[in-house]
C-alpha positions as CSV (number, residue, x, y, z in Angstrom):
1,X,172.7,20.1,90.7
2,X,172.6,16.6,89.3
3,X,169.4,14.7,89.6
4,X,167.0,12.2,88.1
5,X,163.5,13.4,87.0
6,X,161.0,10.6,86.3
7,X,157.5,11.1,84.8
8,X,154.7,8.7,84.0
9,X,151.4,9.3,82.3
10,X,148.9,6.5,83.3
11,X,145.7,5.6,81.7
12,X,143.2,2.8,82.4
13,X,143.4,3.3,86.2
14,X,140.4,2.3,88.3
15,X,138.3,5.5,88.8
16,X,136.6,3.9,91.8
17,X,139.9,3.4,93.7
18,X,139.9,5.6,96.8
19,X,143.2,7.3,96.0
20,X,141.6,8.7,92.8
21,X,139.1,10.9,94.6
22,X,139.9,11.0,98.3
23,X,142.9,13.2,99.3
24,X,143.5,11.4,102.6
25,X,143.7,8.0,100.8
26,X,146.1,9.4,98.2
27,X,148.2,11.0,100.9
28,X,148.5,7.7,102.8
29,X,149.5,5.9,99.6
30,X,152.1,8.5,98.8
31,X,153.5,8.8,102.3
32,X,153.8,5.0,102.5
33,X,155.5,4.7,99.1
34,X,158.0,7.6,99.9
35,X,159.0,6.0,103.2
36,X,159.3,2.5,101.7
37,X,161.6,3.9,99.0
38,X,164.0,5.4,101.6
39,X,163.2,9.0,100.6
40,X,162.3,11.7,103.2
41,X,159.1,13.6,103.2
42,X,159.3,17.1,104.7
43,X,155.9,18.7,103.8
44,X,152.8,17.9,101.8
45,X,149.6,19.2,100.3
46,X,146.7,17.2,98.8
47,X,143.9,19.2,97.2
48,X,140.6,17.9,95.7
49,X,139.3,20.2,93.1
50,X,135.5,20.0,93.7
51,X,134.5,17.8,96.6
52,X,130.9,18.0,95.6
53,X,131.7,16.3,92.3
54,X,132.1,12.5,92.8
55,X,134.5,12.4,89.8
56,X,136.7,15.3,90.9
57,X,140.4,14.7,90.8
58,X,143.3,15.5,93.2
59,X,146.6,17.3,93.0
60,X,149.0,16.1,95.6
61,X,152.6,17.0,96.4
62,X,155.1,15.7,98.9
63,X,158.2,17.8,99.2
64,X,161.1,15.6,99.8
65,X,164.4,16.4,101.4
66,X,165.7,15.0,98.1
67,X,163.2,17.1,96.0
68,X,159.6,16.2,95.3
69,X,156.7,13.8,94.3
70,X,153.7,15.2,92.5
71,X,150.6,13.2,91.6
72,X,147.5,14.4,89.7
73,X,144.4,12.2,89.3
74,X,141.7,12.4,86.7
75,X,139.1,9.8,87.8
76,X,136.7,10.8,85.0
77,X,139.4,9.7,82.5
78,X,141.0,6.9,84.5
79,X,144.2,8.9,84.3
80,X,147.0,9.8,86.6
81,X,150.3,11.7,86.1
82,X,153.3,11.1,88.3
83,X,156.4,13.2,88.7
84,X,159.3,12.1,90.8
85,X,162.4,14.3,91.0
86,X,165.5,13.6,93.2
87,X,168.7,15.5,93.6
88,X,171.8,13.4,93.6
89,X,173.9,15.9,95.6
90,X,175.9,14.0,98.3
91,X,174.4,10.7,97.4
92,X,172.8,9.0,94.3
93,X,169.1,8.8,95.0
94,X,168.2,7.4,91.6
95,X,167.4,3.9,92.8
96,X,165.1,5.4,95.5
97,X,163.3,7.4,92.8
98,X,162.8,4.3,90.7
99,X,161.5,2.4,93.7
100,X,159.0,5.2,94.5
101,X,157.8,5.2,90.9
102,X,157.5,1.4,90.8
103,X,155.5,1.4,94.0
104,X,153.0,4.0,92.7
105,X,152.7,2.2,89.3
106,X,152.0,-1.1,91.1
107,X,149.2,0.5,93.2
108,X,147.5,2.5,90.4
109,X,147.6,-0.6,88.1
110,X,147.2,1.3,84.8
111,X,146.5,-0.5,81.6
112,X,148.9,1.9,79.7
113,X,152.0,3.8,80.9
114,X,154.1,6.4,79.1
115,X,157.3,6.9,81.1
116,X,160.2,9.3,80.7
117,X,163.5,9.8,82.6
118,X,165.6,12.9,82.4
119,X,169.0,13.4,83.8
120,X,169.0,16.9,85.3
121,X,171.9,19.3,85.9
122,X,175.5,18.6,85.0
123,X,178.6,17.1,86.6
124,X,180.7,19.4,88.8
């Protein structure tokens, strides 16, 4: 049950960036970052809360064979939250989780980031 759980709260993101309000753009961004990090996406869902509202945000999740990626955008605030969790059963996926987080941070280009890392579970 050992794993690494990374979170990041971003502010100062460009609210006009397509991945802030268009689910398809966010999905492509996340799929590309997952693949580049060496993790394995197995299912996904991206939901825009009120498509009629130009500033409506998105909740997106990619289920990973290794665990999950969750992204929440608040374009009206220029904010994004990121959640990357990987299990380290059978292999240490920590570097892949860090690579995924770094790729997303590089794309969202926040002016401020609050990051946390939590070691989950315990040694056998």
